[in-house]
C-alpha positions in Angstrom: -7.5 -16.8 -10.4 -6.2 -13.4 -9.3 -8.1 -10.2 -8.9 -7.1 -6.8 -10.2 -7.1 -3.4 -8.6 -9.0 -0.4 -10.0 -7.8 3.0 -10.8 -7.7 5.7 -8.1 -7.3 9.4 -7.9 -7.6 11.0 -4.4 -5.8 13.2 -2.0 -5.2 13.1 1.8 -4.1 15.7 4.3 -1.2 14.5 6.5 -2.4 16.9 9.2 -5.8 15.3 9.5 -6.7 12.2 11.5 -6.5 9.3 10.5 -3.6 10.2 8.2 -1.1 11.6 10.8 0.5 8.1 11.1 2.1 8.8 7.7 4.2 11.6 9.3 6.4 8.9 10.9 8.7 6.4 9.1 6.8 3.0 9.1 3.4 4.7 9.4 0.8 3.3 7.2 -2.9 3.9 6.4 -5.5 2.4 4.0 -8.0 4.4 1.9 -9.9 3.3 -1.1 -8.2 -0.1 -1.1 -4.8 1.5 -1.2 -2.1 1.1 1.4 0.0 4.2 1.8 3.3 3.8 3.7 6.0 6.2 4.8 9.0 4.2 3.8 11.9 6.1 5.4 10.7 9.5 4.1 9.3 8.5 0.8 5.7 7.5 0.3 4.6 4.3 -1.4 1.1 3.6 -2.4 0.0 0.0 -3.3 -3.3 -1.8 -3.8 -4.2 -3.7 -0.7 -5.9 -6.4 -2.8 -3.8 -9.5 -3.0 -3.4 -10.7 -6.6 -4.0 -14.3 -5.5 -7.6 -14.4 -4.3 -8.4 -10.8 -3.4 -7.8 -10.8 0.3 -6.7 -7.6 2.0 -2.9 -7.5 2.5 -1.4 -5.7 5.5 1.8 -3.7 6.0 4.4 -5.3 8.3 6.4 -2.4 9.7 9.2 -4.6 11.2 10.1 -6.4 7.9 9.0 -3.5 5.7 6.8 -5.8 3.5 3.1 -6.6 2.9 1.6 -10.0 3.9 -1.7 -11.6 2.9 -3.3 -13.3 5.9 -5.2 -15.7 3.7 -2.4 -17.8 2.1 0.8 -16.2 3.3 1.6 -14.3 0.1 4.3 -11.7 0.7 5.3 -8.7 -1.2 8.2 -6.3 -0.9 7.9 -2.5 -0.3 7.5 -2.0 -4.1 4.7 -4.6 -4.3 6.8 -7.3 -6.0 6.0 -10.9 -4.9 8.6 -12.3 -2.5 6.9 -15.7 -2.0 3.7 -17.5 -1.7 0.9 -18.1 -4.2 0.3 -14.6 -5.7 0.7 -14.6 -9.5 1.5 -10.9 -9.9 2.7 -7.9 -8.0 0.4 -5.6 -6.2 -0.6 -2.6 -8.3 1.6 0.5 -7.5 0.2 4.0 -7.5 2.0 7.4 -8.1 2.3 9.5 -5.0 2.9 13.2 -5.3 3.3 15.6 -2.3 2.5 19.2 -2.1 3.0 20.5 1.4 1.0 18.3 3.7 -1.2 17.0 0.9 -0.5 13.6 -0.8 -2.2 12.8 -4.1 -2.4 9.1 -5.0 -3.2 8.3 -8.7 -2.9 5.3 -10.9 
């Protein structure tokens, strides 16, 4: 049985450590069980909780996808299941940018 992600509403400052990684394409950070990725200039925010058994997924910069280390579930940059046992996509959150501040809601 899968697990579900909760709702979030928080902001981060791209000029503050540990979020400066997001200033570069392929940069990723995790906060509040949300992975935020700079995907070629646009920001994507997804739950880091695998929909299979609740393990934490990790962003794979070289293949631009998310992989669960527990059972090999793989999701694309939009959180859709590519292969493996996950029964549903990762929850996707809305990212808005105002200057150096990103707000993640959903």
